[in-house]
C-alpha positions in Angstrom: 0.2 0.4 0.0 1.7 3.3 -1.0 0.8 6.0 1.6 0.2 9.7 1.5 3.4 10.4 2.9 5.1 8.0 0.3 3.3 9.8 -2.6 4.3 13.3 -1.4 8.4 11.8 -1.2 7.9 10.8 -4.8 6.1 13.7 -6.3 8.6 16.2 -4.2 11.7 14.5 -5.7 10.8 16.2 -9.0 11.9 19.6 -9.7 9.6 22.2 -8.9 6.6 20.3 -7.8 3.8 22.2 -5.8 0.8 20.9 -3.9 -2.1 23.0 -3.9 -5.9 22.4 -3.1 -8.0 21.0 -6.0 -11.9 20.9 -5.0 -12.2 18.2 -2.6 -8.6 16.8 -3.5 -5.0 17.5 -3.3 -3.1 18.3 -6.3 0.5 18.4 -7.0 1.9 20.3 -10.0 5.0 21.7 -11.7 4.2 25.3 -13.4 0.9 25.7 -12.4 0.0 22.5 -14.5 -1.7 19.3 -12.6 -0.1 16.0 -13.1 -1.5 14.4 -10.0 -4.5 14.6 -7.6 -4.7 13.0 -4.6 -8.6 11.7 -3.2 -8.4 11.1 0.7 -11.6 9.4 0.7 -10.9 6.9 -1.3 -7.1 6.6 -1.5 -6.7 7.1 -5.3 -4.4 9.2 -7.5 -5.6 10.3 -10.9 -2.6 11.1 -13.3 -2.5 12.8 -16.6 -1.3 10.3 -19.0 -1.3 10.3 -23.0 -3.8 8.0 -24.1 -1.0 5.5 -25.6 0.7 5.5 -22.1 -2.7 5.0 -20.3 -3.6 1.7 -22.2 -0.2 0.6 -21.5 -0.5 1.2 -18.0 -4.0 -0.3 -17.4 -3.2 -3.1 -19.9 -1.6 -5.1 -16.7 -2.9 -7.8 -14.8 -5.6 -6.4 -11.6 -7.3 -3.5 -11.6 -4.9 -0.9 -10.0 -4.7 1.4 -13.1 -7.7 2.1 -15.6 -9.1 5.2 -17.3 -11.1 7.6 -15.4 -14.4 6.3 -16.6 -15.9 9.6 -18.1 -14.8 11.9 -20.6 -12.0 13.0 -18.5 -10.3 9.4 -19.3 -11.0 9.7 -23.0 -8.4 12.5 -22.4 -5.8 10.6 -20.5 -6.8 11.0 -16.9 -5.7 7.5 -15.4 -6.8 6.3 -12.1 -4.5 4.7 -9.6 -5.7 2.8 -6.6 -2.9 3.1 -3.8 -4.2 0.2 -1.8 -3.2 -2.5 -4.6 -0.8 -0.9 -6.9 2.8 -2.3 -7.1 5.2 0.0 -6.1 7.7 -0.1 -9.1 4.3 0.7 -11.6 3.5 3.3 -9.2 7.0 5.2 -9.4 6.8 4.6 -13.4 3.4 6.4 -14.0 4.5 9.2 -11.5 7.6 10.1 -13.3 5.4 9.4 -16.8 3.1 11.9 -15.7 5.2 14.4 -14.4 7.2 14.0 -18.0 4.1 14.9 -19.3 3.6 18.1 -18.2 6.6 19.4 -16.9 8.9 21.9 -19.1 11.6 19.6 -21.2 14.5 21.4 -19.3 12.8 20.0 -16.2 12.5 16.8 -17.6 16.0 16.6 -18.7 17.1 17.1 -15.3 14.9 14.2 -13.9 16.3 12.0 -16.7 20.0 13.0 -15.6 19.6 11.6 -12.4 
């Protein structure tokens, strides 16, 4: 199980990430662009992925990662159930979402590490 503390630790390992409220959720942003939201009520996150990435991440066994079941899902927003997702998959999905919204110069800093 991925805790909120582990989520924060991972997202703040990326450059220039900020936390802010987003309706009843917490958002994590880079340059005012959201790449992850966290819902306390059901312990899930939503990530901004491309449709191709969404397809790849949600094609694995189990039901830990799946498209948001509405129009947002058709824009790449993807649910990750933190109570059952494998830690490696979680890390890869977060890094992918960050790379999708961060400026290229920040993404290059991440890839160098």
